[in-house]
N, C-alpha and C positions, 0 to 999 in steps of 0.2 A: 756648443756654437762653432768653435773652430772646424770639428769634425764635418759638421754640415756644409761649412765654406769648401772645405776640401773636397767632399763629394760633389758639391755643385761644379767646382771648377774641372773635376775628372769627367763628370758627364757632359759638360761643354766642351771639354777637350775632344772627348770620343765623338761628339757631333761635328765638329770641324774637321777631324780625320775621314769621317764617313763622307762628308762634303768634298774633300780633296780627293779621295778615291773615285768620288762619283763623276767630278768634273775632268779627271784625268782620265777616266774610261770613255767619255765620248768622243774624243779624237780618234781613238783606236777603232771604234766602229766606223767612223768617216773614212779611215784608212782602208778598211775592208770594201767600203762601198767603192771607192777611187779605184780600187784593184779589179774592179768589174769593167773598168771602161773599155767598150769596144767588145765586150762579151754579150751584153743584153744593153737595149735602150733604158735611159733613166727611169722613165714612168713605170716600166715593166718591173725594173729592180725594185723600184719604192713600193710597187703593189704588192709584190712578192713579200717583201719585209714585213709591211704591215698586216698582211694576211695571216703571216705565221705568228706574229705577235698577238693579233686579236683572237685568235684560236686558243693560244696559250693563256691569255688574260681571261677568256671566256671559262676555260676550265678551272682556273684559280678562283675566279668569282665565284662560280657555281659551288665548288668544294667549301669556301669559306661562308657563304651567305645563302645557297640555295636559290630558287627560282626568285624570290624575294629581291635579290641583289640586281636583278635586270629590270626591275619596275623604277621607271624614272618619270619626273615631272619636266614640261618644257623641253620636250624632244628635239625641237628645232634648234634651240640653242648648241644642243651636242653635236647636231649635225653641221651647224655652222663652225664650231670647233674643229670638226673633222674636215671641212673643206679648206680652213686656213692651213692646217697642218699639212693636208694634201699640197696644196700651192707652195707652201714652203719647203715641203720635202722635194717634190720635182725640182724646184729652182735650185736647191742647194746641192741635190745630186747631180743635176746638170752642170752647175758651176764646177763641182770637184772633179768632173770628168775632164774638163778642157782647161783649168788653170790649177796653179799651186795650191795645195790645202791650205797652208798658213794664210794666203791672201785671202782666201773665200771666207775663211773662218774670222780673219780680222775685220773684213767689211761687215760681216753679218752681225758683228757685236756693237754695232749700232742699236741693236734691238733694244737695250734696256733705256737708251735715250727716248727711241720712238714710243716705248712702253709709257715712259713718263708724259709724253706729249699727248698720246691716246687717252690717259688718265684724265687728263685736265679737259680735253675735249669732249669724251663720251661719258666720262664718270663724274663731270663737273667737280674734280677736284682741283684745288687752287694751284696756278702755276707761278712758281716763285722765281725771282731773277736767276737765281743759281741754275735752274732748270733750263733756261733759255740760253743762259752763256754756256752750259755744258753742251747743248744741242748745236749751237753755233760752231763750237771748237770740234765736236765730233763729225760733223757734216764737213767742215774742212779736212779733216782726216780722212774721210770717205773719198772726197773728190781728189786728195793727192793719191790715194791708192788706186784710184779709177784710172787716172792718167797713163800709167806705164801699163796697165792691164788692158785697157781699151785699145791701146796701139798694138798689143801683142796678139789678143784674141778677138778684138770688135767689140760690139757693143753688147754681146752675151756676158761679158764681165759684168754687166749691172745685175745679172741674176742674183748674186748674193745680197745686193741691196732689196730686191723684191722679196727674198727670204726673209730679211729683218723685218720688213713691214707686215708680212704675213704672220710671223711668230709673235711680233707685238699685239697684232689684232687678236691671236690665238690666247695671249696672257690676259688681255681684258674681258674675252669671253670665259675664260677659265674663272675669273674672279667671280663673273657673274653666276656660276653653277657650283662654286667652292662649298656651299652648305646644302647641296641637295643630296648627295651620296657620298660612299665610302671612296677612299682613293683607289680602289681595285675596280669599282664601278666607274669611276671618272676616267681611269686608265683604259678601261676596256673600251667604252662608248667612243673615245676619240679615237682609237686605233680602227674599230670597226668602220666608222664613218669614213676616216682616211682610206682604208682599204678599199671603201665601196667607189669612192670619187677617184683613186688612183688606177683602179681597174677600168673605170670609165674611160679615164685620160689615155691609158695604155691601149686600149682598143680603138680608141679614136685616133689617135696617134699612128697606130699601125696602118690605117687605111689612108690618112689624110696628108701625113708627114713622112717623107722617105728617111729622115734621120731618126724616126721613132719606130722604123719597121721592125718587128719581131722575127726573127729568122727560124724559129721554131721553140719547142720546149727547150728550157733552161738546162745546161748540164750539170750534174750533181754537185761539182763543186760550187756552181752559183747558188744552188739551193742552199748547200752548207753554210756559204759565206753569209747569205741573207738572214740563216738562222742565227748563226754566231752574232750578227748585228741585232738582230731582234731580242735575243736573250741578254746581250749587254746594255743595250740601251733601257730595256725595261728594268734590268738589274740595278743601272745608274739612277733611274727615276725612283726607284723604291729605296736607295741608301740615300738619296736626297730628302725624300719623306722622313726617314728615320732621322736624319740629321736635323731636321727642323723640329722634331720633337724633343731634341736634346739639348738644343741651343736657338740663339734667335736668329730671325732672316738677315738682321742687319750684320750679324758676324759670319754668316755664310755668304753674303752678295759679292764680296770683293774675290773671294776664292775661285769665281767662274772664270777669271782670266788666266787661270792655269791651263785652259785650254788652249790658249794661244801659244804657250810655251810648249805644251805637249804637240800641238798640230805642226809647230814651226820645226821641231826636232823630227818628227815623223816625216814631213815635207823634203827636209834637207837629206837626211841619212837613209831614208827608205824609197824615197821617189827621185831623189838626185836633183831636186829643184833648187835654183839659186835664188837667194831673196833679194829683190832689188831694194838698193839703200832708200830710194825715194819711197817704195812701198812701206819700207820700215818705218820712215818717219810718219806717215800717215796712220800706220797701225799703232804707234805710239801715241799719237793724239786721241785716237778713239779710246785706248785703254786709259790715258790719263783724265779724260773728261768723264768716263765712266766712275773712275775711282773717285774724282771730285764730287760727282753726284752723289755717290754713296756716303762719302763723309760729310756732305751737305746735309743730306736727308738726316743722318744721325744726330746732327746738331740740331736739326729744326724739330726733331721728334718731342713730344711733350715728355716731361720727367714724371713718373709715377711715385709718389711719397708713400712709404711703408706707414 
């Protein structure tokens, strides 16, 4: 019995370690994207990144499941997932092109709060008082963070907030298709549709908006950096999937905030960004509200008796 408990603890510990590696890896990909500011417009970079990812995922899906892996039901839901991912990606890439990486990541961390709200509205899940409290505090943190950023960068500083809304909508759609296909099929179809929508946005922006003008074919280093982001992001998502097989989602949830620490270190030491004290206060409120919501959800979860 004791041996079984020790094995269980070891497996759970490995799940937490995998989640820690995964969440730490996401800001590294964001740093590669930020390094391309001025080389290529954000929609074109996003389209290239997801095209590379979709091709790689298609190869993996075919290798593991054959043609049957590409057969899905309710395809419009997968297209909607791709659309929300495309919107979130364009706005986030644009945000980190023009503002400190740590600030953009911190503002986008209102995503879990918005997901809780959307779950109540669209999935008819009960909204508890703790959810409303966390939402109010988190929005207060966002407003505090936006004040110095709007002053410095204009209203485009709201872009990471749009990212958070889009990502929360994507999570709701993910839950609606979670039982349909394997993890590889789910990853492929969201990358496929995101690449389609991002390519359309890139072409439209090229002709309609000067800031999105594509000067020509990307240099080899842009392609290489997009490929690195595609590989690292897909790898991080796969590590998260493995982590959820080894431990509970409740144990993994708070680890997401390691992204803010890693992003802050990259922002300061790689890009030389100064962290505004007021923005730091707002980011702390967002982080604390997320941890409060996570702790509240754990306490509210029903206890399963053996």
